[in-house]
N, C-alpha and C positions, 0 to 999 in steps of 0.2 A: 516633795514639791515639784508645782508644773511651771513651767516658763514658755511663753512664746515670742516669736520674733516675727517682724516686720516680712512681707515678701514684697518683691517688686511686682507692680501690675500687669500681668500679663494679655489678660483678656479684658473683655466691653466691661465700661463700667456700668452695674446694676445697682441703681438705689437704694440704700439700707442694708443692702446684702451685708457689708462690710459690719454693719452692726449686727447683725443678726448672727455672724460669725467670731463675732469680739470675744476673747477671753483676757483676762488679767494677766500683765506682765509676769507676774510671779504670784503663785497661791500654795496654800497649804491647808491638810485634812485638819481635823481639829487635831487627831493623834500627833500628827508631825508639828502641830503649834505648839502643842503641849510638851513634848519633847524636847524642842530649841528651848523652851522656856526653862525647864529644870535641868537640862546637860550645859547650861551656861554657865562658864566658871570666870569669875571677876578676882583682880587683886585688891578691891576697895569693897567698902560696904557699899550694898544696894537694898531696893525696897527700905527705904529708912527716913524717915523726914528730920532735918536737922534745922532746932528753931534759933537761929542765929544769921548774921546779916549774909549774903550770898555772895559778894564779893570776897570776904574770908573764906566762905568756905569753897569756893571754887578754886582758891589759890591752893588749896591742899590737895585737889584731886589729880591723877596722873595724867603727865600728855598723852594726847590721842585716847581719850579712853569713854567719851561720850557717843552714841548713837545716832541721838535726835536731841533736840532743843526746843520746848514749847513756852514762852516767855508773854506773861499778860504783865508787864510794868506797871506801877502808878502812873495815871494819864496827866498827872499835874493839875487836875481839879478837885474841889472839895467836894466830894461825894456827901460827907456828911451834913454838909448844908443844902443837899438836894436830894434828901429824902422824902420830902413832902412832894415834891415835884415828880419823884417816880413812885408817889404812893405806897411808901414804907413805911412800917410801923418799927420806929427806933426801938421796942422793946425787943425786936427779933433782929436787929443788927449788931454782930459781938461788938464789944469795944477794942481801942488798940490801934484803929486803922489810923496811918499816916500818911499823907500824899507827900509829895514832893511840890516844894515851892516853884511855881513858874519859872522864876528868874535863876534858880539853879538847875533847869531840867536836863541844861546841856551837858554840864560837869555830869550829873548822875548818869545821865545815859551811856556816857564815854566811859563812865568807870566800870560800868557793869560789863557793859559789851564789848571793850578790849581784853577779859578774861576768855571769851569764847572761843577765838580761834585755836590756841593752844590744847586746850581739854577737847575738842571737837574731833573725830576722826576725819579722814580726808574726803570719805564719801558722806559724810554727816551733813545735816541742813539744821536752819536754826526758822523757827517760824514765831514770830512777834505780832501781837497784838498792840494796836494803837488808835486812840481817838485822831481828830485830827491836827487838834490844838498845837500837840509838838512833834507831830510825823516829819517834820524835816530833822527835827535835832537825832530821831533815830536813823533816818534813810542818809545822815552826813556821817554818824558813827560808824554804820556799817562800810561805808566806803573807807574812811578811814583806816578802818582795821581791816581792808582787803577781803570781805565778806562779798558776795558778789549776788545780785538781788536777781530771782529767777522770775519770780511771779509778786505782783500786787494785787493781792484778793481785798474783793470786797464784800464782807459780812452784812446783809443788809436785813435789817430784823422788822417785825410788824408795825412799831409807834416810834415815838418819839416826845420830846418835851414841847409842848404847845408853845408856840412863837407867835409875835405880831407883825415884825417888821423884818423877819427871814426867813429861809425854809426850815423846816421842821428837820433837825439832823435825825438819821434812821438806820445808820450803819456805821461800823466799825471797819478799821483796816488791819489787813494782816499780811505781814509781808514774809516770804520764802525766801532766805538765803543760804547760800551754801560756799565752802573753802575753795573748791574746785570747779568751773561750770563743765568741764568737759568729764568729770567722774564726780558723779552725786547719785545717793540712791533717791529714786522717783519710783513706785510701783504705781503704774497706769491702772486702776483697777476700774475705770470706766471708759464708754468710749469715746464720750466727747464733754471730757470734764472742762467745766468753763470756771471764770475766774470771779464769778460772782455767786455768792452761795446764800440763798435764800432759806434763814432757820430762824425760826420766831423763837422770841425770851420767852423763859418762863419762869415765875417766881415760887418759890416753895413756899406757900402762905404759912406761917407758925411755924416754921423752921428756923432756930437761929443759924445764921451765917454771916460772912464776911460784909461788907460795904458794897463789895463788886463781887461778881460770881460769874464765871463762866457757863455756857450750855454744854452738858454732856455730849451733845451733837455734834458741835463745833469741831472740839476738842479731838472726836472720835474720826471726823475728815481728817484732819491733820495727820493722827497715828498711821491710819489706814495706807493713805499716800505715802507718807516719809518715813515707816519704820517696817522692821520684819519681826515675827514674833521672837522672842529671847532678847531683843535688844533694851539697852538700857536708854531710859527719855530722863531727862534732866529739866526741872521746873525750876527757875532762882526765884519766882513770887508765887510760891504755891497756893496761897490764899487759902479758900474753902478745901483743898485737896483735889480739885475734879481733874486734875492729869494723873494723878497716881490713881484714882479709885477708876478711869477709862484704861490708864496701859493695866493695871492688873487684871482688869476683866476681858482684856485680849490677848493674856499672854505675853504682856511687856513688862520688863523691870521698871523700876521706878526709881529718882532720885531728887529729893525736894529740899527746898529751904525756904522758910518764913521767919519773916522777924518779929511778927507781931505773935507773941507767944501764948495771947489769949484765945488763938485759935486752936491751940493743941489737943481739948477735949473734941470739938468740933470735927477736927480733921482724922485723930485717931479714931474717933468711934465712924466715920463716912469711909475709911479704909477697913475697918473690922467687917464693916456689913457687907464686903464688895468680896464674894466670891471670887476664885480664882479662875478666870475663861468663861465666865457666865455670858458674855456677851460674845464671845469669839463663834463668828461663822464664815465658812469659808466664801472667797467673795463672788466664786462662780454661783453660788446657792442665792445669791441677792443680786440679780442682775440689774443696772439701773434702768428709768423709766425708757428711753430711749432704744436700749438692747430689748429689752420684755416687747415693745410695739413691733420692732424690727422682727424679731423671733416669731411671732404671732402671726404676721403676716405672711411668712415663707415657712410657717407650718413647722416651726421648729419648737 
């Protein structure tokens, strides 16, 4: 494993030089990442999906046992009635998806978020996706449970539902919060990581899936910045199994809860088709655009 440390600037500033010399805070070869994954020992079952209510499930987990949490809870919207607007074929939308009534959303949010601090390790982070409609309830619950907001990320995608009397919504919110703002894991893998992520949404036409599905790429970014190989990542609202798939393909362990048992076959098939570590690549081998351009300028 390689680590880098910032140094005090003692020479004249040269534009783009820092970008050209940038290295990720932490990095691992493929062999190191695989070893960390295989050598990790747990006192509870991992790499498994439990088809039950996540609140009941999280109550059974050991204290300070989870390295990272990625949550995409119901947004309090009726996506089943919006399939036509999103150009979805209902024949390929799995049954059983139940959203949360908006009048119950604050209580629902508080009930699952209050379970997080106990199971999170001291340096763990939680990454929560949300629409804007009930965002305030999530922010309030984070604050009430002493989880500190580090970043409020905007995930901008390429389209939204047509509107006549308001702006088209073409983004989701992603909240990154921690237990201890002075001691949390964050691997700076890019020289200048912005809090606006432009990632297109893609739909697997002809493939049966949940009413809502996160993009692999956006989950990958969360995992890259927020975890190490061998870490266990919890997803309390697993949906199609995206977090499990991305975790497994990057030498991370996973643990998921999903209340909709109609998704069991979809999730199982998706995970079984995912080869361990298939997408893992050391961060030094995939520099971001700014670093690439700076290195080209300096002939590196």
